[in-house]
Backbone as CSV, one residue per row, in Angstrom:
resi,resn,N_x,N_y,N_z,CA_x,CA_y,CA_z,C_x,C_y,C_z
1,MET,-30.481,-84.197,-100.675,-30.924,-84.594,-99.386,-30.851,-86.065,-99.226
2,ALA,-31.151,-87.002,-100.191,-30.996,-88.410,-100.089,-29.621,-88.783,-100.083
3,ILE,-28.740,-88.098,-100.694,-27.274,-88.509,-100.606,-26.778,-88.210,-99.116
4,HIS,-27.095,-87.025,-98.533,-26.867,-86.672,-97.250,-27.290,-87.748,-96.310
5,LEU,-28.534,-88.252,-96.408,-29.122,-89.196,-95.506,-28.403,-90.593,-95.619
6,HIS,-28.011,-90.856,-96.896,-27.363,-92.160,-97.170,-25.991,-92.138,-96.434
7,ARG,-25.255,-91.077,-96.648,-23.905,-90.953,-95.910,-24.064,-90.963,-94.405
8,THR,-25.082,-90.306,-93.936,-25.304,-90.365,-92.403,-25.605,-91.743,-91.942
9,TRP,-26.456,-92.457,-92.602,-26.823,-93.898,-92.303,-25.587,-94.863,-92.327
10,SER,-24.824,-94.520,-93.464,-23.641,-95.344,-93.665,-22.705,-95.161,-92.575
11,ARG,-22.441,-93.927,-92.194,-21.568,-93.682,-90.985,-22.037,-94.210,-89.674
12,LEU,-23.399,-94.205,-89.445,-23.822,-94.776,-88.241,-23.765,-96.295,-88.222
13,LEU,-23.963,-96.830,-89.373,-23.753,-98.311,-89.560,-22.332,-98.786,-89.282
14,LEU,-21.390,-97.899,-89.922,-20.065,-98.329,-89.549,-19.559,-98.231,-88.165
15,VAL,-20.123,-97.168,-87.477,-19.944,-96.990,-86.149,-20.344,-98.089,-85.226
16,ALA,-21.680,-98.488,-85.678,-22.281,-99.660,-84.959,-21.524,-100.925,-85.127
17,VAL,-21.111,-101.054,-86.365,-20.270,-102.346,-86.554,-18.973,-102.317,-85.897
18,LEU,-18.239,-101.164,-85.847,-16.972,-101.128,-85.252,-17.237,-101.352,-83.645
19,LEU,-18.211,-100.696,-83.076,-18.533,-100.778,-81.721,-18.856,-102.221,-81.338
20,ASN,-19.561,-102.986,-82.064,-19.978,-104.296,-81.838,-18.694,-105.155,-81.993
21,PHE,-17.797,-104.980,-82.909,-16.574,-105.661,-82.976,-15.646,-105.409,-81.784
22,THR,-15.613,-104.183,-81.278,-14.860,-103.908,-80.148,-15.352,-104.632,-78.936
23,LEU,-16.748,-104.526,-78.724,-17.275,-105.151,-77.529,-17.256,-106.682,-77.614
24,THR,-17.247,-107.300,-78.750,-17.202,-108.784,-78.981,-15.721,-109.146,-78.628
25,SER,-14.708,-108.369,-79.080,-13.306,-108.647,-78.821,-13.072,-108.652,-77.367
26,CYS,-13.515,-107.581,-76.751,-13.334,-107.593,-75.296,-13.987,-108.734,-74.428
27,ASN,-15.179,-109.122,-74.890,-15.796,-110.123,-74.276,-14.983,-111.542,-74.498
28,SER,-14.618,-111.678,-75.703,-13.832,-112.857,-75.971,-12.523,-112.957,-75.156
29,GLU,-11.865,-111.898,-75.017,-10.665,-111.984,-74.102,-11.063,-112.316,-72.621
30,THR,-12.171,-111.715,-72.142,-12.577,-112.160,-70.804,-13.024,-113.545,-70.756
31,ASP,-13.779,-114.040,-71.733,-14.170,-115.369,-71.792,-13.090,-116.359,-71.924
32,SER,-12.047,-115.965,-72.646,-10.776,-116.724,-72.831,-10.059,-116.889,-71.530
33,MET,-9.976,-115.770,-70.785,-9.329,-115.810,-69.519,-10.134,-116.734,-68.565
34,ASN,-11.439,-116.636,-68.530,-12.308,-117.363,-67.581,-12.220,-118.963,-68.091
35,VAL,-12.179,-119.243,-69.357,-11.871,-120.598,-69.713,-10.530,-121.182,-69.281
36,GLU,-9.520,-120.336,-69.468,-8.161,-120.621,-69.021,-8.084,-120.835,-67.508
37,LEU,-8.741,-120.027,-66.870,-8.900,-120.044,-65.273,-9.517,-121.380,-64.859
38,GLU,-10.671,-121.723,-65.578,-11.421,-122.749,-65.198,-10.577,-124.029,-65.563
39,VAL,-10.035,-124.092,-66.636,-9.344,-125.328,-67.058,-7.940,-125.540,-66.413
40,THR,-7.144,-124.431,-66.466,-5.821,-124.577,-66.015,-5.789,-124.428,-64.539
41,GLY,-6.425,-123.454,-63.887,-6.392,-123.243,-62.499,-6.946,-124.449,-61.779
42,LYS,-8.117,-124.911,-62.312,-8.713,-125.981,-61.694,-7.930,-127.356,-61.921
43,SER,-7.435,-127.511,-63.130,-6.517,-128.631,-63.266,-5.308,-128.771,-62.314
44,ILE,-4.597,-127.630,-62.213,-3.572,-127.396,-61.189,-4.091,-127.763,-59.801
45,TYR,-5.145,-127.281,-59.360,-5.778,-127.516,-57.963,-6.018,-128.961,-57.812
46,GLN,-6.645,-129.627,-58.867,-6.926,-130.957,-58.677,-5.755,-131.869,-58.664
47,LYS,-4.656,-131.447,-59.442,-3.439,-132.232,-59.433,-2.667,-132.097,-58.009
48,TYR,-2.516,-130.832,-57.520,-1.800,-130.693,-56.385,-2.420,-130.463,-55.010
49,CYS,-3.629,-129.993,-55.082,-4.367,-129.546,-53.726,-5.478,-130.317,-53.356
50,SER,-6.211,-130.903,-54.258,-7.440,-131.593,-53.962,-7.297,-132.748,-52.971
51,ALA,-6.201,-133.406,-53.044,-6.082,-134.583,-52.114,-6.192,-134.084,-50.616
52,CYS,-5.739,-132.950,-50.264,-5.996,-132.496,-48.857,-7.031,-131.518,-48.608
53,HIS,-7.276,-130.581,-49.657,-8.302,-129.658,-49.465,-9.583,-130.086,-49.975
54,GLY,-9.669,-131.149,-50.842,-10.957,-131.569,-51.393,-11.332,-130.790,-52.621
55,GLU,-12.235,-131.423,-53.346,-12.672,-130.833,-54.591,-13.253,-129.475,-54.447
56,HIS,-13.907,-129.193,-53.213,-14.639,-127.942,-53.037,-13.894,-127.048,-52.005
57,GLY,-12.682,-127.543,-51.516,-11.837,-126.755,-50.606,-12.289,-126.990,-49.185
58,LYS,-13.127,-127.976,-48.885,-13.708,-128.182,-47.507,-13.174,-129.447,-46.825
59,LEU,-12.310,-130.203,-47.443,-11.930,-131.540,-46.898,-11.242,-131.401,-45.607
60,LYS,-10.342,-130.611,-45.371,-9.478,-130.452,-44.227,-8.707,-131.596,-43.897
61,SER,-8.296,-132.440,-44.789,-7.496,-133.613,-44.535,-6.006,-133.217,-44.117
62,GLY,-5.538,-133.907,-43.064,-4.207,-133.649,-42.618,-3.950,-132.160,-42.187
63,ASN,-4.987,-131.547,-41.607,-4.933,-130.173,-41.075,-4.953,-129.167,-42.076
64,ALA,-5.382,-129.488,-43.346,-5.553,-128.596,-44.427,-6.601,-127.519,-44.122
65,ALA,-6.243,-126.390,-44.544,-7.301,-125.278,-44.343,-8.506,-125.474,-45.258
66,ASP,-9.714,-124.873,-44.602,-10.923,-124.925,-45.285,-10.863,-123.737,-46.219
67,LEU,-10.758,-123.974,-47.478,-10.689,-122.850,-48.349,-11.932,-122.125,-48.721
68,SER,-12.982,-122.704,-48.415,-14.219,-122.176,-48.529,-14.581,-120.976,-47.677
69,ILE,-13.890,-120.951,-46.505,-14.027,-119.861,-45.580,-12.782,-118.891,-45.379
70,SER,-11.737,-119.293,-46.144,-10.489,-118.566,-46.127,-10.737,-117.034,-46.611
71,ILE,-10.165,-116.167,-45.747,-10.223,-114.755,-46.166,-8.830,-114.090,-46.440
72,ILE,-7.772,-114.958,-46.555,-6.457,-114.389,-46.709,-6.277,-113.662,-48.188
73,SER,-5.389,-112.894,-48.302,-5.194,-112.162,-49.474,-4.624,-112.896,-50.552
74,ASP,-4.623,-112.419,-51.841,-4.019,-113.061,-52.986,-2.583,-113.405,-52.717
75,ASP,-1.720,-112.431,-52.202,-0.423,-112.561,-51.893,-0.128,-113.515,-50.793
76,SER,-0.976,-113.654,-49.805,-0.886,-114.624,-48.750,-1.111,-116.008,-49.302
77,ILE,-2.142,-116.170,-50.139,-2.368,-117.528,-50.848,-1.139,-117.863,-51.555
78,ARG,-0.607,-116.942,-52.446,0.573,-117.213,-53.159,1.724,-117.614,-52.394
79,LYS,1.959,-116.988,-51.294,3.071,-117.407,-50.386,2.936,-118.757,-49.719
80,VAL,1.687,-118.984,-49.305,1.553,-120.297,-48.716,1.657,-121.473,-49.771
81,ILE,1.243,-121.219,-51.024,1.533,-122.165,-52.097,2.965,-122.403,-52.297
82,LEU,3.684,-121.343,-52.496,5.122,-121.346,-52.821,5.930,-121.877,-51.565
83,TYR,5.681,-121.449,-50.368,6.594,-121.712,-49.279,6.013,-122.604,-48.223
84,GLY,4.786,-123.014,-48.372,4.046,-123.784,-47.302,3.676,-122.956,-46.044
85,ASN,3.528,-123.634,-45.043,3.126,-123.063,-43.694,3.533,-123.925,-42.530
86,ASN,3.379,-123.439,-41.360,3.706,-124.159,-40.183,2.721,-125.089,-39.622
87,LYS,1.526,-125.316,-40.450,0.440,-126.045,-40.065,0.471,-127.524,-40.803
88,GLY,1.442,-127.711,-41.656,1.659,-129.041,-42.232,1.690,-129.018,-43.689
89,MET,1.373,-127.776,-44.347,1.461,-127.715,-45.830,2.864,-127.482,-46.258
90,GLY,3.338,-128.258,-47.239,4.704,-128.222,-47.656,4.907,-127.064,-48.802
91,PRO,6.045,-126.747,-49.136,6.175,-125.690,-50.188,6.068,-126.464,-51.663
92,TYR,5.492,-125.685,-52.544,5.204,-126.042,-53.883,6.149,-125.377,-54.898
93,GLN,7.101,-124.502,-54.415,7.824,-123.681,-55.340,8.776,-124.507,-56.310
94,SER,9.126,-125.609,-55.881,9.803,-126.493,-56.857,9.098,-127.412,-57.751
95,ILE,7.809,-127.331,-57.437,6.753,-128.212,-58.235,6.062,-127.219,-59.342
96,ILE,5.355,-126.208,-58.747,4.691,-125.159,-59.572,5.591,-124.006,-59.723
97,LYS,6.329,-124.050,-60.912,7.440,-122.940,-61.114,6.836,-121.872,-61.979
98,SER,5.870,-121.969,-62.859,5.442,-120.862,-63.690,4.637,-119.884,-62.910
99,ASP,4.968,-118.656,-63.079,4.214,-117.540,-62.370,2.684,-117.509,-62.829
100,GLU,2.578,-117.815,-64.230,1.229,-117.869,-64.744,0.293,-118.961,-64.077
101,GLU,1.000,-120.153,-63.964,0.290,-121.147,-63.095,-0.027,-120.916,-61.658
102,ILE,0.910,-120.200,-61.079,0.675,-119.728,-59.703,-0.593,-118.793,-59.638
103,LYS,-0.564,-117.851,-60.639,-1.548,-116.831,-60.678,-2.881,-117.432,-60.880
104,LEU,-2.975,-118.435,-61.819,-4.183,-119.079,-62.175,-4.716,-120.004,-60.867
105,LEU,-3.712,-120.512,-60.176,-4.032,-121.389,-59.092,-4.637,-120.416,-57.954
106,VAL,-4.026,-119.275,-57.703,-4.586,-118.389,-56.749,-5.969,-117.914,-57.018
107,GLU,-6.221,-117.655,-58.397,-7.516,-117.131,-58.749,-8.508,-118.261,-58.614
108,TYR,-8.188,-119.550,-58.965,-9.069,-120.698,-58.774,-9.351,-120.877,-57.249
109,VAL,-8.471,-120.920,-56.432,-8.556,-121.022,-54.962,-9.529,-120.151,-54.484
110,LYS,-9.575,-118.867,-54.925,-10.497,-117.803,-54.483,-12.046,-118.167,-55.036
111,THR,-12.094,-118.918,-55.947,-13.430,-119.224,-56.487,-14.077,-120.279,-55.449
112,LEU,-13.294,-120.899,-54.708,-13.906,-121.899,-53.776,-14.398,-121.242,-52.439
113,ARG,-14.264,-119.947,-52.406,-14.775,-119.273,-51.188,-16.294,-119.197,-51.319
114,LYS,-16.977,-119.222,-50.182,-18.391,-119.181,-50.178,-18.784,-117.655,-50.575
115,ASN,-19.818,-117.543,-51.283,-20.304,-116.142,-51.582,-21.219,-115.699,-50.639
């Protein structure tokens, strides 16, 4: 009986350890993406966008959109970044060439929206 209980507890402990490792790994990937978004998306925004849109997206300098109230889709944000618009924003496709940087910038711009 003692051997059976020992095996059962050992198996339960192994399952608990594996489950904890799996959950920790998933959280680490999510945390890693959030850190990358915060650092890279924000740094790209600060470098290319904040002069007109402001730190919080509300500056509206030179007819720039107020990003805090923007409701356009991810794809529309991406297109405006890449190709500009008829309201005065120029295209950035020759400046921000990496798809990953564009993706991070789009995600960061969405964080500026009011909740």
